[in-house]
C-alpha positions as CSV (number, residue, x, y, z in Angstrom):
1,M,-18.6,-35.1,29.6
2,A,-17.2,-33.6,32.8
3,E,-14.1,-31.3,32.8
4,F,-11.6,-34.0,33.8
5,D,-13.0,-36.4,31.3
6,L,-12.4,-33.8,28.7
7,I,-8.9,-33.3,29.9
8,D,-8.2,-37.0,29.8
9,R,-9.5,-37.1,26.2
10,I,-7.1,-34.4,25.3
11,R,-4.1,-36.0,27.1
12,A,-4.7,-39.3,25.3
13,R,-4.1,-37.5,21.9
14,A,-0.9,-35.6,22.9
15,V,2.5,-36.2,21.2
16,V,5.1,-37.8,23.5
17,R,8.6,-36.2,23.7
18,D,11.5,-37.3,25.9
19,D,12.2,-33.7,27.0
20,V,8.7,-33.6,28.7
21,V,9.5,-34.4,32.3
22,L,5.9,-33.9,33.5
23,G,3.1,-33.1,31.1
24,I,-0.7,-32.8,31.3
25,G,-2.3,-33.5,34.7
26,D,-0.4,-31.4,37.3
27,D,-0.5,-27.8,38.2
28,G,2.3,-27.1,35.7
29,A,4.5,-28.8,33.1
30,V,8.1,-29.6,33.7
31,L,10.2,-29.3,30.5
32,Q,13.9,-29.9,29.9
33,V,15.4,-27.2,27.7
34,P,18.4,-28.7,25.9
35,P,21.8,-27.2,26.7
36,G,22.9,-24.5,24.2
37,R,19.4,-23.5,23.2
38,Q,17.2,-20.5,23.9
39,L,13.4,-20.7,24.5
40,V,11.1,-18.8,22.1
41,V,7.5,-18.4,23.3
42,A,4.5,-17.3,21.2
43,T,0.7,-17.0,22.1
44,D,-2.3,-16.6,19.9
45,T,-6.1,-16.6,20.6
46,L,-8.7,-17.5,18.1
47,N,-12.3,-16.5,18.7
48,S,-15.3,-17.8,16.8
49,G,-16.7,-15.3,14.3
50,V,-13.5,-13.2,14.5
51,H,-10.7,-15.5,13.4
52,F,-12.8,-18.2,11.8
53,P,-16.4,-18.4,10.5
54,V,-18.8,-19.8,13.0
55,D,-19.6,-22.8,10.7
56,T,-15.9,-23.8,10.3
57,A,-15.3,-27.6,10.7
58,P,-13.8,-28.5,14.1
59,A,-10.8,-30.2,12.5
60,D,-10.0,-27.0,10.6
61,I,-10.3,-24.9,13.8
62,G,-7.9,-27.3,15.5
63,W,-5.4,-27.1,12.7
64,K,-5.6,-23.3,12.4
65,A,-5.3,-22.7,16.1
66,L,-1.9,-24.4,16.1
67,A,-0.8,-23.2,12.6
68,V,-1.0,-19.5,13.5
69,N,1.4,-20.1,16.5
70,L,3.7,-22.3,14.4
71,S,3.9,-19.5,11.9
72,D,5.1,-17.1,14.6
73,L,7.9,-19.6,15.5
74,A,8.7,-19.9,11.8
75,A,9.2,-16.2,11.7
76,M,11.7,-16.5,14.6
77,G,13.6,-19.3,13.0
78,A,12.7,-21.6,15.9
79,E,12.2,-25.3,16.1
80,P,8.8,-26.2,17.7
81,A,8.9,-28.2,20.9
82,W,5.9,-27.9,23.3
83,C,2.6,-26.1,23.6
84,T,-0.3,-25.5,26.0
85,L,-3.9,-25.2,25.0
86,S,-6.7,-23.2,26.6
87,L,-10.2,-24.1,25.5
88,S,-13.4,-22.2,26.2
89,L,-16.4,-24.2,25.1
90,P,-20.1,-23.4,25.2
91,E,-20.8,-27.1,26.0
92,P,-18.5,-30.1,26.5
93,D,-19.2,-31.7,23.1
94,E,-17.4,-35.0,22.5
95,Q,-17.9,-35.0,18.8
96,W,-16.7,-31.4,18.4
97,L,-13.7,-32.0,20.6
98,D,-12.6,-35.2,18.7
99,G,-12.8,-33.3,15.4
100,F,-10.8,-30.4,16.9
101,L,-8.2,-32.8,18.2
102,D,-8.0,-34.5,14.8
103,G,-6.9,-31.2,13.1
104,F,-4.7,-30.1,16.1
105,G,-3.0,-33.4,16.5
106,E,-2.4,-33.9,12.8
107,L,-0.4,-30.7,12.6
108,A,1.3,-31.3,16.0
109,T,2.5,-34.7,14.8
110,L,3.9,-33.2,11.6
111,H,6.2,-31.0,13.8
112,G,6.9,-33.3,16.7
113,L,5.1,-30.9,19.0
114,A,4.0,-32.1,22.5
115,L,0.9,-30.7,24.2
116,V,2.0,-30.4,27.8
117,G,-0.9,-28.5,29.6
118,G,-3.5,-25.8,29.5
119,D,-7.0,-25.1,30.7
120,T,-10.7,-25.8,29.9
121,T,-13.6,-23.7,30.8
122,R,-17.2,-23.0,29.8
123,G,-17.8,-19.9,27.7
124,P,-18.0,-18.6,24.1
125,L,-15.9,-20.7,21.7
126,S,-12.4,-19.5,22.1
127,I,-9.0,-21.2,21.7
128,S,-5.7,-19.9,23.0
129,V,-2.4,-21.7,22.3
130,T,1.0,-20.9,23.8
131,L,3.8,-22.5,21.8
132,H,7.4,-23.0,22.9
133,G,10.2,-23.4,20.5
134,L,14.0,-23.7,20.6
135,V,16.7,-21.7,18.8
136,E,20.4,-21.5,19.0
137,P,21.7,-18.5,21.0
138,G,21.8,-15.3,19.0
139,R,20.2,-16.9,16.0
140,A,16.6,-16.0,16.3
141,L,15.2,-13.9,13.5
142,R,13.8,-10.6,14.6
143,R,11.8,-7.6,13.3
144,D,14.4,-5.0,14.3
145,A,17.4,-6.1,12.2
146,A,16.4,-5.0,8.6
147,K,19.1,-3.0,6.7
148,A,18.8,-0.3,4.1
149,G,19.3,-1.9,0.7
150,D,17.8,-5.3,1.8
151,D,15.5,-7.1,-0.6
152,V,12.0,-7.9,0.7
153,W,10.8,-11.4,0.1
154,V,7.6,-13.4,0.8
155,T,7.1,-17.2,0.8
156,G,4.2,-18.8,-1.0
157,T,1.4,-16.7,-2.4
158,L,-0.7,-14.0,-0.9
159,G,-4.4,-13.2,-0.8
160,D,-6.1,-16.6,-1.0
161,A,-7.5,-16.6,2.6
162,A,-8.7,-13.0,2.3
163,A,-10.4,-13.9,-1.0
164,A,-12.2,-16.9,0.5
165,L,-13.5,-14.7,3.4
166,A,-14.6,-12.0,0.9
167,L,-16.5,-14.6,-1.1
168,L,-18.2,-16.0,2.0
169,Q,-19.2,-12.5,3.1
170,E,-20.6,-11.6,-0.3
171,R,-22.6,-14.9,-0.3
172,H,-24.3,-13.9,2.9
173,T,-24.3,-10.1,2.5
174,P,-24.4,-9.1,-1.2
175,A,-24.4,-5.4,-0.4
176,L,-21.2,-5.6,1.7
177,A,-18.9,-2.7,1.1
178,M,-15.7,-3.8,-0.7
179,V,-12.2,-3.1,0.5
180,C,-11.4,-1.9,-3.0
181,E,-13.4,-1.3,-6.2
182,A,-14.3,-4.7,-7.6
183,G,-12.7,-6.0,-10.8
184,P,-14.5,-8.6,-12.9
185,M,-15.0,-11.7,-10.8
186,L,-16.0,-15.2,-11.8
187,P,-18.8,-15.1,-14.4
188,A,-22.1,-16.3,-13.0
189,A,-23.3,-17.8,-16.4
190,A,-24.9,-21.2,-16.3
191,G,-22.4,-24.1,-16.7
192,Q,-19.6,-22.2,-14.9
193,E,-20.9,-22.8,-11.3
194,S,-18.9,-25.9,-10.8
195,A,-15.7,-24.1,-11.9
196,A,-16.5,-21.3,-9.5
197,R,-17.2,-23.7,-6.7
198,A,-13.8,-25.5,-7.3
199,L,-12.0,-22.2,-7.2
200,H,-13.7,-21.2,-4.0
201,E,-12.7,-24.5,-2.4
202,Q,-9.1,-23.9,-3.3
203,L,-9.2,-20.5,-1.7
204,Q,-11.1,-21.7,1.3
205,A,-8.4,-24.3,2.0
206,R,-5.9,-21.5,2.5
207,L,-8.3,-19.8,5.0
208,D,-9.0,-23.0,7.0
209,R,-5.6,-24.7,6.9
210,P,-2.7,-22.3,6.5
211,V,0.7,-24.1,6.2
212,P,3.3,-22.6,8.6
213,R,6.7,-22.3,7.0
214,V,8.7,-23.7,9.9
215,A,11.4,-25.5,7.8
216,I,12.0,-22.4,5.7
217,G,12.2,-20.2,8.8
218,R,14.9,-22.5,10.2
219,T,17.0,-22.4,7.0
220,L,16.8,-18.5,6.8
221,Q,19.0,-18.3,9.9
222,G,22.2,-16.5,8.8
223,I,20.6,-15.4,5.5
224,A,17.7,-13.2,6.5
225,H,18.2,-10.0,8.5
226,A,14.6,-9.6,9.7
227,A,11.4,-11.5,9.5
228,I,7.7,-11.6,10.4
229,D,4.8,-13.8,9.6
230,L,1.9,-12.3,7.7
231,S,-1.3,-12.4,9.7
232,D,-2.8,-8.9,9.5
233,G,-1.8,-8.0,5.9
234,L,1.4,-7.5,4.1
235,L,1.6,-3.7,4.3
236,S,0.7,-3.7,8.0
237,D,3.1,-6.5,9.0
238,L,6.0,-5.2,6.8
239,G,5.3,-1.9,8.6
240,H,6.2,-3.6,11.9
241,I,9.6,-4.6,10.5
242,C,10.1,-1.0,9.3
243,A,9.1,0.5,12.6
244,A,11.3,-1.8,14.6
245,S,14.3,-1.2,12.3
246,G,13.8,2.5,11.9
247,L,13.5,2.3,8.1
248,G,11.0,2.3,5.2
249,A,10.1,-0.1,2.4
250,E,8.9,0.0,-1.2
251,V,6.7,-2.9,-2.4
252,D,6.1,-3.5,-6.1
253,L,2.4,-4.3,-6.4
254,D,2.7,-6.3,-9.6
255,A,5.4,-8.5,-8.0
256,L,3.1,-9.9,-5.3
257,P,2.7,-13.6,-5.9
258,A,-0.8,-14.9,-6.6
259,S,-2.1,-18.4,-6.9
260,A,-3.8,-19.5,-10.1
261,A,-7.1,-19.7,-8.2
262,L,-6.8,-16.1,-7.0
263,R,-5.9,-14.9,-10.5
264,D,-8.9,-16.7,-12.0
265,A,-11.3,-15.4,-9.3
266,F,-10.2,-11.7,-9.0
267,Q,-8.7,-9.2,-11.4
268,P,-6.7,-6.1,-10.4
269,P,-7.1,-3.8,-8.5
270,R,-9.2,-5.9,-6.2
271,R,-6.7,-8.8,-6.3
272,H,-3.9,-6.4,-5.3
273,A,-6.0,-5.2,-2.3
274,L,-6.6,-8.8,-1.1
275,Q,-2.9,-9.5,-1.4
276,A,-1.6,-6.3,0.2
277,I,-4.0,-5.8,3.0
278,G,-6.2,-8.9,3.3
279,G,-4.3,-10.8,5.9
280,D,-4.6,-14.4,7.2
281,D,-1.8,-15.5,4.8
282,Y,0.5,-16.9,7.5
283,E,3.4,-16.8,5.0
284,L,6.8,-15.4,5.9
285,C,8.0,-11.9,4.9
286,F,11.7,-11.3,5.4
287,T,14.5,-9.0,4.4
288,A,17.9,-10.1,3.2
289,P,20.9,-8.5,1.4
290,P,20.8,-8.8,-2.4
291,K,23.9,-11.1,-2.4
292,M,21.7,-13.8,-0.7
293,A,19.3,-14.0,-3.6
294,G,20.9,-17.2,-5.0
295,R,20.8,-19.0,-1.6
296,I,17.1,-18.0,-1.2
297,E,16.3,-19.4,-4.6
298,T,18.0,-22.6,-3.6
299,I,15.9,-22.7,-0.4
300,A,12.7,-22.2,-2.4
301,A,13.7,-25.0,-4.8
302,D,14.5,-27.4,-2.0
303,A,11.3,-26.7,-0.1
304,G,9.1,-26.8,-3.2
305,V,7.6,-23.4,-2.1
306,P,7.9,-20.2,-4.2
307,I,9.8,-17.4,-2.5
308,T,9.4,-14.1,-4.3
309,R,11.3,-10.8,-4.1
310,I,8.6,-8.1,-3.9
311,G,10.5,-4.9,-2.9
312,R,13.3,-3.3,-1.0
313,I,14.1,-1.7,2.4
314,V,14.9,2.0,2.0
315,P,15.6,5.0,4.3
316,G,12.4,6.5,5.6
317,D,9.6,5.6,8.0
318,R,6.8,4.2,5.9
319,V,5.8,1.4,3.5
320,R,5.0,2.5,0.0
321,A,3.2,0.2,-2.5
322,L,4.1,1.1,-6.0
323,Q,2.1,0.7,-9.2
324,P,3.9,-0.3,-12.5
325,D,4.1,3.4,-13.4
326,G,6.0,4.1,-10.2
327,Q,3.1,6.0,-8.6
328,D,2.0,5.3,-5.1
329,W,-1.0,2.9,-4.7
330,V,-3.1,4.1,-1.8
331,P,-5.0,1.3,0.0
332,P,-8.2,1.9,1.8
333,R,-6.5,0.6,4.9
334,T,-3.1,-1.0,5.7
335,G,-4.4,-4.2,7.3
336,Y,-6.6,-5.8,9.9
337,T,-6.6,-4.1,13.3
338,H,-8.4,-5.4,16.4
339,F,-10.7,-3.0,18.3
340,Q,-11.4,-0.9,15.2
341,D,-14.6,-1.0,13.1
């Protein structure tokens, strides 16, 4: 498959929007920004073996490549509109590309998101997506607007994706050093293998196909003070809000929401480590004044997604994770950092 055949294959799968004046096929896209809206732009790159295991299904790679960008827009309170896609492929593989576009297109269709351009090249498997969203002037959620006394909230549950990755690593490298001392895990007794496999599949789904909280992000306008999406780990990402706002935070470790699968698979303290520093959750973390608690609970009920109060914004310059006895919990690290071993 030649390069322009590959591009034609991608163009045939793109969502159509009336505000795309000129899409795939020219030197650039021409887009009509609606009056009274501001443009929000986010970019993420996913590399094989770094952001997803090398044997991940192409459809799951396509879904996740778009989901991580949509999660950024959700954290800004923006409505998705258009995106560009840059694909680096070792070989122009039709079967792989069709699978990738299945996952990418499924999520794009759910959000009415038009693919309007990009690039294709030969090289190691790498996917870069730039996403454009729309927001009302002055209504974008930001990292630098937290206030002392705010509650800290998270959507969904934390730790599933990190748990799935830990289980994959342990399967291939039994001696791998743990991020925290291991608590009892799933028993390996005969007859329990199918239950263990089912739990792993539930956790794996969160790693492969995160669900961006776009609708919740939109409804948080005027309610949340500051927001961020959780990609590198709760403590690390909440630290970005604190640094931008010139404040600190306290997080109650036992308040971190966990799925039933995670609770069945890992016991504290390892479960807490996966939730607090594991990363790849792509949930929203936001701050809001205590008086907004009732409205946030209504948003959670309407969305069918749990939203949990996990701590508070305080004067200071660091994020503290507190154990039930009020003592500091000291993690082995704060979250994932590129360019560090």
